[in-house]
C-alpha positions in Angstrom: 140.2 307.5 141.2 137.4 309.7 142.4 135.8 309.6 145.8 132.9 307.2 145.0 130.9 307.7 148.2 128.8 310.4 146.6 127.6 308.2 143.8 125.6 306.2 146.3 123.9 309.2 148.1 120.3 309.7 147.2 119.5 312.7 149.2 121.1 315.2 151.5 120.6 313.1 154.6 122.2 310.1 153.0 125.1 312.3 151.8 125.8 313.3 155.3 125.7 309.7 156.6 127.9 308.5 153.7 130.4 311.2 154.1 130.7 310.6 157.8 131.3 306.9 157.1 133.9 307.7 154.4 135.7 310.1 156.7 135.9 307.2 159.3 137.4 305.0 156.6 139.9 307.6 155.5 140.9 308.2 159.1 141.3 304.5 159.7 143.5 304.1 156.6 145.7 307.0 157.9 146.0 305.3 161.3 146.9 302.0 159.7 149.4 303.1 157.1 150.7 306.6 157.8 150.6 307.1 161.5 153.0 304.2 162.3 155.8 306.0 160.3 155.6 308.9 162.8 156.4 306.7 165.8 159.8 306.9 167.4 161.4 303.5 167.1 164.6 301.6 166.4 165.3 300.6 162.8 165.1 296.8 162.1 165.5 294.5 159.1 163.0 291.8 158.2 163.8 289.3 155.5 161.5 286.7 153.8 163.0 284.1 151.5 160.6 281.9 149.5 162.3 278.9 147.8 160.9 276.2 145.4 161.1 272.6 146.5 162.2 270.2 143.8 161.9 266.4 143.5 165.1 265.5 141.7 163.4 262.3 140.5 161.4 264.5 138.2 158.2 263.5 139.8 155.6 265.6 141.7 156.7 266.7 145.1 155.2 264.2 147.5 153.5 266.2 150.2 154.0 263.4 152.7 157.8 264.0 152.4 157.2 267.7 153.1 155.1 266.9 156.2 157.8 264.6 157.5 160.4 267.4 157.0 158.2 269.8 158.9 157.8 267.4 161.8 161.6 266.9 162.0 162.3 270.6 161.7 159.9 271.3 164.6 161.6 268.8 166.7 165.1 270.0 165.9 164.4 273.7 166.4 161.5 273.7 168.9 159.3 276.0 166.9 155.7 276.6 168.0 152.8 275.8 165.7 151.1 278.8 164.2 148.8 277.1 161.6 147.5 273.7 160.5 145.6 272.9 157.4 142.3 271.2 157.2 143.9 267.8 157.4 146.0 268.7 160.5 149.3 269.3 158.7 151.5 272.1 160.0 152.0 274.9 157.4 153.4 277.6 159.7 155.5 277.6 162.9 157.6 280.2 164.8 160.5 280.4 167.1 159.1 282.6 169.8 162.5 283.9 170.9 163.8 285.1 167.6 160.5 285.6 165.7 161.8 283.3 162.8 159.0 281.6 160.9 159.1 278.4 159.0 156.2 278.2 156.6 154.9 277.1 153.2 153.7 279.9 150.9 150.5 279.2 149.0 151.6 275.6 148.4 153.7 272.7 149.9 155.8 273.2 146.8 157.2 276.5 148.1 159.0 276.8 151.5 159.5 280.2 153.1 161.9 281.3 155.9 160.9 284.6 157.4 163.6 285.8 159.6 162.7 287.7 162.8 163.6 291.4 162.8 167.3 292.2 163.6 169.4 295.3 163.5 172.2 293.8 161.3 172.6 291.2 158.6 175.2 288.8 159.9 172.9 287.4 162.6 170.2 286.8 160.1 172.6 285.1 157.7 173.8 282.8 160.5 170.3 281.7 161.5 169.2 281.3 157.9 172.2 279.1 157.1 171.5 276.9 160.1 167.9 276.3 159.0 168.7 275.9 155.4 171.6 273.5 155.9 169.4 271.3 158.1 166.5 271.3 155.6 168.8 270.5 152.7 170.4 267.6 154.5 166.9 266.3 155.4 165.6 266.7 151.8 168.7 265.1 150.3 167.7 261.8 151.9 164.6 261.8 149.7 166.5 263.1 146.6 164.8 266.5 147.0 166.3 269.9 147.2 165.6 273.6 147.7 167.1 275.9 145.1 167.3 279.6 144.3 164.8 280.2 141.4 162.0 282.7 141.1 160.0 280.2 139.2 160.2 276.5 140.0 162.0 274.9 137.1 160.2 271.6 137.9 156.7 273.2 138.1 155.6 271.0 135.2 156.1 267.9 137.3 154.3 269.2 140.4 150.7 269.1 141.7 150.3 272.9 141.8 147.5 273.0 144.3 147.0 275.3 147.3 147.5 274.5 151.0 144.1 273.4 152.3 143.2 276.3 154.5 140.7 279.1 154.2 143.1 281.8 153.0 145.0 279.9 150.3 141.9 278.1 149.1 140.2 281.5 148.7 143.2 283.0 147.0 143.5 280.1 144.5 139.8 280.5 143.8 140.1 284.3 143.3 143.0 283.9 140.9 141.2 281.2 138.9 138.1 283.4 138.5 139.7 285.5 135.8 137.6 283.8 133.1 134.4 285.3 134.6 135.5 288.9 133.9 134.7 290.8 130.8 137.3 293.5 131.1 139.5 295.3 128.5 142.6 293.7 130.0 144.8 290.7 129.3 144.8 287.8 131.7 147.6 285.2 131.6 146.8 281.5 131.8 148.9 280.8 135.0 146.4 281.4 137.8 148.3 278.8 140.0 151.4 280.9 139.8 151.5 281.3 143.6 152.3 277.6 143.9 155.5 277.9 141.9 156.6 281.5 142.1 159.2 282.5 144.8 160.3 285.9 146.0 163.0 287.5 148.1 161.5 290.3 150.2 162.8 292.8 152.7 161.1 295.1 155.2 162.8 298.2 156.4 161.5 300.9 158.8 160.7 304.2 157.2 160.4 307.6 158.9 157.5 309.9 158.1 159.8 312.7 156.9 161.5 310.3 154.4 158.3 308.4 153.3 157.6 310.2 150.1 161.2 310.4 149.0 161.7 306.7 149.7 158.8 305.6 147.6 159.5 308.0 144.7 163.2 307.2 144.6 163.0 303.4 145.0 160.2 303.4 142.4 162.7 305.0 139.9 165.2 302.3 140.9 163.0 299.4 139.7 164.5 299.2 136.2 168.0 298.7 137.6 166.6 296.1 140.0 165.2 294.2 137.0 168.6 294.5 135.3 170.5 293.0 138.3 168.1 290.6 140.0 165.9 289.0 137.4 165.5 285.3 138.1 162.1 284.1 137.1 161.9 282.4 133.7 159.2 280.2 132.4 161.6 277.7 130.9 160.6 276.2 127.6 157.6 278.5 127.4 158.4 282.3 127.6 162.2 282.4 127.8 162.2 285.9 126.3 161.0 287.1 129.8 163.7 287.3 132.4 161.4 288.4 135.2 157.9 287.0 134.6 156.8 287.6 138.2 155.7 291.1 137.2 153.4 289.6 134.5 152.0 287.0 137.0 150.7 289.8 139.3 149.8 292.5 136.8 147.8 290.2 134.4 145.9 288.3 137.1 142.8 289.2 139.1 145.2 291.0 141.5 145.8 293.5 138.7 142.2 294.4 137.9 142.9 297.5 140.0 146.4 298.5 138.9 146.8 300.5 142.1 147.0 297.2 144.0 150.1 295.8 142.3 153.4 296.7 140.8 154.7 300.2 140.1 153.5 303.6 141.2 153.0 305.2 137.8 153.2 308.7 139.3 155.4 310.8 141.5 154.0 311.7 144.9 154.5 315.3 146.1 153.0 314.9 149.6 151.8 312.4 152.1 148.3 313.5 151.3 148.7 312.3 147.7 150.0 309.0 149.0 146.9 308.8 151.3 144.7 309.4 148.2 146.5 306.6 146.4 145.9 304.2 149.3 142.2 305.2 149.3 142.0 304.2 145.6 143.1 300.6 146.2 140.7 297.7 146.2 139.5 295.0 148.6 138.7 291.5 147.3 138.1 289.3 150.4 137.0 289.4 154.0 136.5 286.8 156.7 133.3 286.0 158.6 133.6 283.5 161.4 135.8 280.7 159.9 134.8 281.5 156.3 137.0 283.4 153.9 134.8 285.2 151.4 136.0 286.6 148.1 134.3 288.9 145.6 135.4 291.0 142.5 137.8 293.7 143.6 136.0 296.9 144.8 137.7 300.2 145.5 137.9 300.5 149.3 135.8 303.7 149.6 133.1 302.3 147.3 133.1 299.1 149.4 132.0 301.0 152.5 129.1 302.7 150.7 127.5 299.3 149.9 124.8 297.8 152.1 125.6 294.3 151.0 128.5 292.9 148.9 127.9 289.5 147.3 130.7 287.0 147.5 131.6 283.3 147.6 132.8 281.0 150.2 133.7 277.3 150.3 131.4 275.1 152.4 133.6 272.0 152.3 132.3 270.7 149.0 131.4 273.6 146.8 131.4 277.4 146.5 128.3 279.1 147.8 127.0 282.7 147.4 126.8 284.9 150.5 126.1 288.5 151.3 128.6 290.5 153.3 127.7 293.6 155.3 130.9 295.8 155.3 132.3 296.8 158.6 135.3 299.0 159.5 137.4 296.0 160.7 137.4 294.7 157.1 140.3 297.1 156.5 142.4 294.3 158.0 141.8 292.4 154.7 142.9 295.3 152.4 146.0 293.8 150.8 148.2 295.4 148.2 151.2 294.0 146.4 153.1 297.2 145.4 156.8 296.9 144.7 157.3 299.4 147.5 154.5 298.4 149.8 153.8 300.6 152.8 152.7 298.3 155.7 150.9 298.7 159.0 154.2 298.2 160.8 155.6 301.5 159.6 157.8 299.7 157.2 158.2 299.5 153.5 158.2 296.0 152.1 160.3 295.8 149.0 158.7 292.9 147.0 159.8 293.2 143.4 162.8 290.8 143.5 162.7 287.1 142.6 164.3 284.5 144.8 168.0 284.6 144.2 170.6 281.8 143.9 170.9 280.7 147.6 174.6 281.7 147.8 173.5 285.3 146.9 170.4 285.5 149.1 171.8 288.3 151.2 172.3 290.7 148.3 168.6 291.8 148.2 168.5 293.0 151.8 172.1 294.5 151.7 171.2 296.4 148.5 168.1 298.0 150.0 169.7 298.7 153.3 172.7 300.4 151.8 170.6 302.6 149.6 168.2 303.5 152.4 171.3 304.7 154.3 172.3 306.7 151.2 168.7 307.8 150.3 169.5 311.4 149.5 172.5 310.5 147.4 170.4 308.0 145.4 167.7 310.6 144.9 170.3 313.1 143.6 171.9 310.5 141.3 168.5 309.6 139.7 167.5 313.3 139.5 170.6 314.0 137.4 170.5 310.8 135.4 170.3 311.1 131.6 171.0 307.4 130.9 167.6 306.0 131.8 165.4 309.0 132.5 164.5 312.1 130.5 164.5 309.9 127.4 160.8 309.5 126.9 160.3 306.5 129.3 158.9 306.4 132.8 160.0 304.0 135.5 157.3 301.4 134.8 158.0 301.3 131.0 161.7 300.9 131.7 161.1 298.1 134.2 159.2 296.3 131.5 161.9 296.8 129.0 164.5 295.3 131.3 162.3 292.3 132.0 163.1 291.1 128.5 166.2 289.2 127.4 166.9 291.6 124.5 168.5 294.7 125.8 166.4 297.8 124.9 167.7 299.1 121.6 167.3 302.8 122.5 169.6 302.6 125.5 173.4 302.4 125.7 174.3 299.1 127.5 177.6 300.3 128.8 176.2 303.5 130.1 173.3 301.6 131.8 175.7 299.2 133.5 177.9 302.2 134.6 174.8 303.7 136.2 174.1 300.4 137.9 177.7 300.3 139.2 177.3 303.8 140.6 174.1 302.8 142.4 175.8 299.7 143.9 178.7 301.8 145.0 176.2 304.0 146.8 174.8 300.9 148.5 178.3 299.9 149.5 179.0 303.3 150.9 175.7 303.2 152.9 176.6 299.9 154.4 180.1 301.1 155.3 178.5 303.9 157.2 176.8 301.3 159.4 180.3 300.0 160.3 179.3 296.3 160.4 181.0 294.9 157.4 177.8 294.1 155.6 179.1 295.4 152.3 180.6 292.0 151.6 177.1 290.8 150.7 177.1 293.1 147.6 180.1 291.3 146.0 177.8 289.2 143.7 176.3 292.4 142.2 179.7 293.7 141.2 180.3 290.4 139.4 176.9 290.6 137.7 177.7 294.1 136.4 181.1 293.0 135.2 179.5 290.1 133.4 176.6 292.1 132.1 174.4 289.4 133.5 171.8 288.4 136.1 170.6 284.9 137.3 168.1 284.6 134.4 170.6 285.4 131.8 173.1 283.0 133.5 170.6 280.1 133.3 169.7 280.8 129.6 173.3 281.1 128.5 174.4 278.0 130.5 171.7 275.9 128.9 172.6 277.1 125.4 176.1 276.0 126.1 174.9 272.5 127.0 174.9 272.7 130.8 172.2 270.4 132.1 169.4 272.1 134.1 170.1 269.7 137.0 173.6 271.1 137.2 172.3 274.7 137.5 169.7 273.6 140.0 172.4 272.2 142.3 174.6 275.2 141.7 171.7 277.6 142.7 171.1 275.5 145.8 174.6 275.9 147.2 174.8 278.3 150.1 178.6 278.8 150.1 
């Protein structure tokens, strides 16, 4: 995407002013995203697990039940309130000692446990298990449960509405605005997907010298991740898709600028090329005072050439038009959703994996940590690969193929799973180098490879064999 600043310059003086401004923006983007990777720091692990809440009575989740759960959790674990909605209900709280956060993501139908950064996985698992077991015992009294699905299997019963605060109301409005666009792209009809879609995400520190290799190599890994981790099915609607979360993001207003979401459809050769890519992403919201304001996505460099950007905000009863004067601090609202997302913390957030069955929740972090430890070996393996690559497909195309239930006809299934096994073996080796016994968390992946399966395929096959959905829900809720 070209540098758009010059399109708005009307004379030499304006060109000078515009270019100075654009240079400031570029420098700020560098300081936000690239500079943190140069800092000397210890390596930590951050894990976020989103989980759907299900009312086993097959009725909508009663948010009063959820607010009572929150109050009891706060009392039990002495978390500190981070955020309340417009009705005074707590939607986010933190343990100030560990950094663990208990929150609801987008909706009170979706609970998230974000574990404070740690150096190893066992401590994280211990704390997560403590919280999860308490929450499950509390929900069981109401005949509710958490379970490990990327798409809430009871979404059809629920009130799929956002948390009543500025950010989630704005996001809900932004996603529902897709009908206002006349663009040569397909928009799906699930704009409320954030209220019933759950992910398993991990953040790992990345060093400047490994930044480009990490992004390039893990991008090429995405097809194998779809093969092993797919767990988001729109049951009774689009069961041909094993991982519909990609479609949710790509074919929504988030995907109007494809550089904001999903795969990197190119290979980077330098940090400067990555910087250019970041400069091509779009901004779609800012905050002024207590008002969240959204507008059609605008490439970030173009945004700063505008005197005024017209947007909308909610005044308590309706959406109103408002003009926004761009300012450099608006970069705080530049948000991308890449599968390998470089953050302001000097980390890469890996965000392409669905929530997993709860007893397998540690596999996602263990897989990424082990392969990060064996980065060069993974790069060499994929460089030499003839099973997936050098066959006419790029990584993005292969990821899409593996998102479907039918195995791609042009690929050899046994060879693909053999490649997946070699990759998991590299992850095991990387974890063994850490000497902490964390490789035990990859055992479920060995079994998935042996069975030629993943959670989505397991669900579909079980249902076809007559296993009730309720039985699978309870199975996917078990932590041991």
